[in-house]
N, C-alpha and C positions, 0 to 999 in steps of 0.2 A: 721542875725547877730549872732544868737545863734549857729547855726550849723558851722559858719565860725570861731568861736573863738577857737583858738588852745589851750587856757587855760582850755577849757571846754571839748574837745573832741579830740581823735586821729582819723585821718581820714585815712583809709587804702584803697588801690587799689590792690587787690590780696594779695600778701604777702609783697608788699612794703608800708611801713608807709609813709603817707603824712600828710603835714599840708595844709589844703585847699583841693581842687580837680582840676581835669583836665580831658579833654576829653578821655573816654575809647576808642572811635572809632568815626570817622566822616565819614558819608555816605550822599553824595549829599546835602551840607549845613545843615545837621543835626548833632548836637553834642550829643552823649550819654555819660552821665557822672554816674559813679558808685563809691559809697563810703560807708564804714561801720564806724558807730560811736558807741563807747563803753562808756557808761555813768555809773559812780559809783553812786548808790543810797543811800549808807550808808557806814559806815566803815567796814562792813562785805565783804571779797573778793568775796562772793558768790552772793551779791546783784548787779548784772550787768545787764543794760539793753543794748542789742546788736541790733542795727537796721541797716539794709543795705538799702541804698537809690539808686535808679536808676532814673536819671532826663533825660528828653528828651527836648532838645531845638530845637523845630520844626521850623526852620528858613524858610523852604520851604513847603508850604502847600501840603498835599497829592493831587495828580492830579485828583483823582476821586471826591474829595470834590470840587476842583476848577471848574471842567468841569459840575459837577451836578448843582453847583450854577449858572454857565453861562446859562445853559439850562433853569433853572427856571426864571432867570432874562429875558431872551428873549422869554419866553413861547414857547420853541421850541418843536417840536416832537421829543421824547427822545428815540433814539435807542442806547444811550451811556451807561446808567447805567444797570447793570445786575440783572434785576428782572423782573418777569412776570407782566404784568398789567391785568392778569386774576386771578380768585380765586383759592384756593386750591380745591381739590375734596370734594364733599359734605360729605363723610364719616368722614373725619378728622375735618371738620368744625362742624359736628354734635357732634363729640366726644369732641371738645373743649368747645361747649356750654354746654354739659352734664357735663363736668369736672367743669366748673365755677358754675353750679347748684348743685354740689355734696356735699355740706355741708361744715362745718368748715375746715376739713382737706385739702380740695382742695384750700383753701384761705391762708394756713399758710405754714411755712417752711417744705419742705420734706427732705430727706437725702441729705447732702451738696454735694456728689460726683455722685448723679444722683438718681432720683426717682425710688424706687424699682421696680415698674411695668415697667418702660422704660428700665432699665438696664437688667432686665430679658428678655424682649422682643427683645432687641438688641443682647444679648448673643444667645438666641435661633435662631435668624434669621441669624446671620452672621456666627455661628459655623459650619453650613453645607456649607457655601460658602468658608471659609478660610480652612475647613478640620481640625480644631483644636477645642477642646471643651473650649469654652471661659467662664471663671468665671465672672458672672455679677457683683460681688461686688469687685473683685481684678483686673480685666482686663479692666474695662471701666470707664472712666470719662466723665460725661456729662458737657458740657460748654455752655457759652453764644455764640452760633453759633460757626462755624468752626474756625472763627477768634480768638476767645479766646482760643481754643484748640492749635492753632498754636502758640499763644503767650505763653501758658504754656509749651509747648514743648521746644521752644527755651530758655525760661528763666531757665527751670529746668535742661536741658541737655547740654547746651553749656556754657562753661567757658572762661573766658579771656584767649586769647592765642591759643584757638581751631580754627580750620578752618572749614568751612561748604561749601560744593559745592552746588550751586543752578543752576539748567539747565535753560538757557534763550531760550525764554522769559519766565518771571515769574510774578506771581501775585504780585502786587506792595507792599504788606504788608511784604513780605519777607525780602526785602533789608534793611529796617530800624532796623531789628532785628539782622542780622548777616552780616559779611563780605561775599562776593560772588565771584564766578568764573563761567563763562558761557562756555557752551559746546554744543550748538546746531549748527548744520553744515547743510547748504543748504537751499536755500529759496523756492525750488519747493516741495520736499517731506518732508522736515523737519525731517530729519533722524539723530538720535544720531551718532556722531562720536566716535567710540569705542577707538581709539587711543588717541584722545584729552581728552576724559573723564578719561581714565586710567592715563594719565599724571597729572591729578589734584589731585590725591590721594597722600598725604604725611604722615609722621609719626604724624603730628598734625591734620590730618583730622579727625573730631569728627562725622560728619553726612552729608549725602546727602539729598537734598530735591527735591522731584519730584512731578509733578502735571499732573494726567492723569484721564480723559481727560483734556487737557491743556487749560488754560485761558492765552493768547487770541487766540491761533492757532485753538483750536479743535482737536488737535493731540491726538490719542489714542495710548498708547505705545503697541507695539506688544510684545508678549511673549518672543521672543528672545532678545529683548531690555531690558525688565525686568530681564531676566536671566543674561544678561551680567552685569547689574547693581548689581544684587544679588551677583554674583561671586566676584565683586570687594569688595563689602561690607563685605563679609565673609573673603576674602583674608586679608583685612586691619583692620578687626574687627571695622566696622564703622556701625553707626546707619542709618536708613532710614526713613526720615519723609515723608509720602505718602499722599499728599492731594487729595482726591478722591470724592470731593463734587458733581462731574457731573457723578457719577459712572453709573447711570441708563440711561444716555443720550448718546447713541451712535447710528450711522446711517450707512446705506448701508452695513450692515453686520459686521461692526467692533464690536469687542469683548472686553469688559473690563475684565482685570485680575488684581486681587489683588496680589501686590508683596509679601505680608504676606503669601499667600498661597503656595509660592514657598519653596522647601526644605531649612531649615536653616535659613529662614528669619522671622518666627513668633517672634522669641525671640530678634530680633533687629530691628522690624518695628514698627513704630507708625502710624497707619492708621486713617486719620481725614475725617470726613464727616458731613453732617448736614441734618436736616429735611427741612431747607429752600429750598434746591435745589431738595431734594428727593420728597417733597409733595407740591412744588410751594408755600411755605409759609415762605418767607424770613424774614418778620417782626417778626416772632415768636421767632427767635434767639434761637434755640435749635440745638446744635451741639454735638460731642462726639470725643473722642480719644479712640482708642482700641489698646491694646498692651499687652505684658507679664506683669504680676503684679510687677515684680521688676524694671520695667520702669515706669509704670503708677503711682506708689507710689510717685515719685518725681514730677510728674504734678500735683497730688492731693495736695501737700505742696503749690505749687505756687497758685493753684485754691483757697484753703481754706483761704489763706492770701491775697486774692485780692477780687474777686467778691463773694467768699464763696458759692453762692447758685444760682440756676436758677429757673425760674418760674414754679410752681408746676402744674397749670392747663395745660400750653402748653406741659409739659413733659408727663402728662397722655394722652392727645390727641395724641401725637406722638406715645406713646405705643400702643394705640388702633390701629393706623395706621399700625404699623408693625405687630401686631397681625393678622390683616386682610390680609396683603400681604404675610405673611407666609402661610396662607391657599390657597391663589389663585396664589402664585408665578409661573411664567412660563406660565400662562394661559392668554387668552385674557381679563379676568376680572381684571387682575393685573394693577394697575395704572403705575407701573414700565414698562409695556408693552404699555399702552395706551399713556403715556406722550411723549415718543420718536416718537411714530407713528404720533401724532399730530404735533410735532415740525419738523419732516421729511418735512412735507408739508409746514410749514412756512419758513424753510431753502430753500427750492427750490423756493418759492415766491420771497424771498429777492434776491437770487442769479440772477434770471432772470431779476429782476428790475435793479440791478446794471450793470449787462452785457449790458442791452439795452442802458444804458446812458454813456457807455465808461469806467465804473469802472471795474476792473478786480477781480472778487470774487475768493477767494481760498476756495474751499468746505471743511468745517470742518468734521472731523469724529466723533466729539461728542461735548457735552457742549452747551452753550447758544450763542456762538459768531461766526462771520464770519469776516475774514480779507479781506480787499480789496486793490488792488494796485491802487495808484492815480498818478503814474509817468507819464502817458500819458496825463493827463489833464494840460491844460494851464490856470491858474487862476492868475489875477493880484491882489496879496496880499498887499493892501495899508496901512494896520493897522499899524502905527508907533509904537504903544504900544507894539507890539509882534515882532518887526523886529529883535531882537536879539535871538529869539527862534527857535527851529528846525522847518522844513518845515512842518511836519505833525501837530504840535501844532498850527502853524499859519493857516494851512488849516482848522483845526477843528474849531478853533475860528471864521474864516471867514464863514464857512458853517452854524454856529450856529447863528452868528449875522445878516448875510446878507439873508440867505435862511431859517432860522428856523428849521434846522435839526441838533440835537445833536449826535455826535459820540465820539469816544475816539481815540487820538494818539497812534500808536502802539509803538513808541520809548520810551514811558512811561514805558514800560515793559522790558526794557534792561538797562544794567549798562551804565554809561557815556562812557565808552571806546567803546562800540558797538552801541550805540544808533543812530549814524550818519548813519550806514549802513541800518538802517530800518526806516528811516523818510519819506518814500514814501508809507507808508501803514497806513490805519486807520481801526478801529474795529467798527462793528455794532452788537448789539443785536437783535436777531430775535424772542426771546421768548416773543412775543407780541400778542395782539389781532389783527386780520386780519385788523380791521379798522385803527390800529395805523401803521401798515405796508403799507396799502393803501395810508394813509396820507403822509408817507414818500416817497412812489413811486410818488405821485402826485407832491411833491416839486422837486424831481430828474428830472422828465420829463419835468417840467416847465422849470427848469434851462438848461437842455439839448437843449430845442428848442430855447433858446436865445443865446446859444454859437456861 
């Protein structure tokens, strides 16, 4: 009632004064409302309290939340959710335990924008990869996982009226934050269409969002594709938000290249990654954004006025992890070498199983996930509660409820305009213990034998 009173506050949207508020944008049944209230605290013209509110009316639950709950309700073997069911390497576990025992300083607030030990470790490690001397205190923001780094980037850098290009398929947190345009062409090789991508750039384009290796496809962008994106960013003076959380997880000789390392891109790229995927510790929720200081300062403003601070002991442990990886980088002792080697085996194991039961796996070049084509399967989906949903949503719910195996529908990673074209695919996570993969294989084989 207080905020809605026109006698008490002026409500503004951009430069247009409003009484009350209205949706700033609507994305898949979700209304995002933004307004600024200016309160006079006294007769002095300088005593003003200015507050900007962003309200999200989440009328449709996040798909991952829905399917995670479904898997829990039916006690399904979970190949849907993207997390390892094995522990991080011992050296970072030991570092975390040591940090927790490290006295009062490890139990209290550290520097709001990143624990000094961690930002120094990240700067040292990534400077030689990017080919640019990274300033630990100006060019890095440590966040509550990569998720919050993405949130800070969108909130800090995208304004009302701006356009943001997102390459489909995309991680499902991007869409609620920005309007999107999709430019992925081809179901086999998943190659960027240069002409279509170029056509999406307009005078209002503020940023492009890329994810390499990609979730859900496992596509690793080739250097030529990244150069094409870079050329367009430079030509149109556009920012690039590059989600690289799976950067160490590439297979069959695929190479991850940081777009920030290309000429002219350091000063316009926000590179986002996390310890969760780097060290198989998703529950620690330590992520970061790296960019030029003139960009990162805006993300810091959002960060300090939202979460403010990240867990000190977790940051200290991750710092020790990167200190170790710096010394052994590129050698067989490096966890960043060992993890993809282990996952290569699991990827092959899952692919062979899917193929043996008539599911057509598409081999990923990187990341946690494998997409499978279910178009050849004939399943009688009788659940009336899901009859109005897309085929892959209905199939995934049937597979969870009737067979006890949880996966994710791929159409959830597409905009409404294009989701129908991709509703015959489902996503599996293969970053699991062999026992979990064996249990999933057993379910699929039993089902296949009764078809």
